[in-house]
C-alpha atoms as one frame of an Amber mdcrd trajectory, in Angstrom:
protein
 -92.612 -75.491  34.634 -89.582 -76.059  32.579 -88.819 -79.492  31.284 -84.817
 -78.710  30.805 -82.908 -76.638  28.624 -81.118 -77.162  25.444 -78.115 -75.135
  24.373 -77.183 -74.759  20.875 -73.531 -73.481  20.329 -72.531 -72.466  16.799
 -68.583 -72.008  16.999 -66.167 -71.022  13.859 -62.903 -72.347  14.074 -59.482
 -71.394  12.608 -56.530 -73.753  11.688 -53.661 -71.534  10.931 -50.970 -74.015
  10.894 -53.117 -76.310   8.761 -52.082 -77.083   5.166 -54.520 -79.651   3.673
 -58.076 -81.347   4.137 -56.812 -84.213   5.523 -55.140 -82.084   8.423 -58.135
 -80.326   8.920 -60.430 -83.584   9.320 -57.917 -84.859  12.110 -58.371 -81.541
  13.964 -62.401 -81.699  13.391 -62.693 -85.320  14.400 -60.465 -85.069  17.453
 -62.506 -81.951  18.834 -65.642 -83.600  18.045 -64.791 -86.779  20.300 -63.286
 -84.625  22.986 -66.575 -82.363  23.230 -68.563 -85.457  23.212 -66.468 -87.334
  25.893 -65.895 -84.141  27.934 -69.325 -82.406  27.690 -71.619 -85.340  26.648
 -72.294 -82.856  23.706 -73.925 -83.657  20.173 -71.451 -82.062  17.614 -71.685
 -81.782  13.790 -69.380 -79.842  11.114 -72.066 -77.572   9.368 -69.995 -75.447
   7.050 -66.664 -74.870   5.287 -66.329 -78.303   4.434 -64.021 -77.680   1.463
 -61.900 -75.202   3.167 -58.510 -76.609   4.817 -58.021 -73.780   7.338 -61.770
 -73.095   8.544 -64.702 -75.143   9.970 -68.054 -74.271  11.591 -69.473 -76.719
  14.105 -72.756 -77.211  15.890 -72.502 -78.015  19.377 -75.726 -79.183  21.345
 -76.039 -79.842  25.150 -78.803 -80.290  27.525 -79.280 -79.618  30.958 -81.830
 -79.677  33.767 -81.410 -76.104  35.145 -80.695 -72.916  32.879 -77.404 -72.153
  35.310 -76.323 -75.611  34.695 -76.486 -75.212  30.923 -74.959 -71.684  30.937
 -71.779 -73.190  32.828 -71.945 -76.031  30.334 -71.714 -73.908  27.529 -69.225
 -71.479  29.023 -66.879 -74.587  29.797 -67.294 -75.678  26.147 -66.164 -72.077
  24.791 -63.369 -71.897  27.415 -62.287 -75.601  26.330 -62.318 -74.564  22.341
 -60.149 -71.181  23.300 -57.754 -73.422  24.982 -56.875 -75.554  22.102 -54.405
 -75.295  19.314 -56.456 -73.696  16.996 -58.233 -70.463  16.986 -61.710 -69.813
  18.204 -63.149 -67.175  15.876 -66.607 -66.782  17.243 -69.286 -68.637  19.461
 -72.816 -67.913  19.253 -75.364 -69.401  21.591 -78.931 -70.071  21.690 -80.819
 -71.537  24.607 -84.208 -73.523  24.034 -86.717 -74.498  26.589 -88.700 -77.446
  24.881 -92.235 -76.982  24.823 -92.057 -73.142  24.770 -92.675 -71.231  21.377
């Protein structure tokens, strides 16, 4: 019996209108806060720290049921795709704690 599910979403974002690292930090900080508030997700910027038009974020969510997690990750992707920046790619992985 499953003890829940953990979804890991790795997303690459492009900020075509941005012209500085300061501007990028504003986008990333705001996006991380919105993902946490809206989806209760844990978010970290994991790549492209020194590029001002690009960022890779890892988003982690947990749910009791697989379908609930799938819907949650789909909602995160839809949300990111509707923002003022471009969602270049979104890769997902689902982990069941205790299974190897």
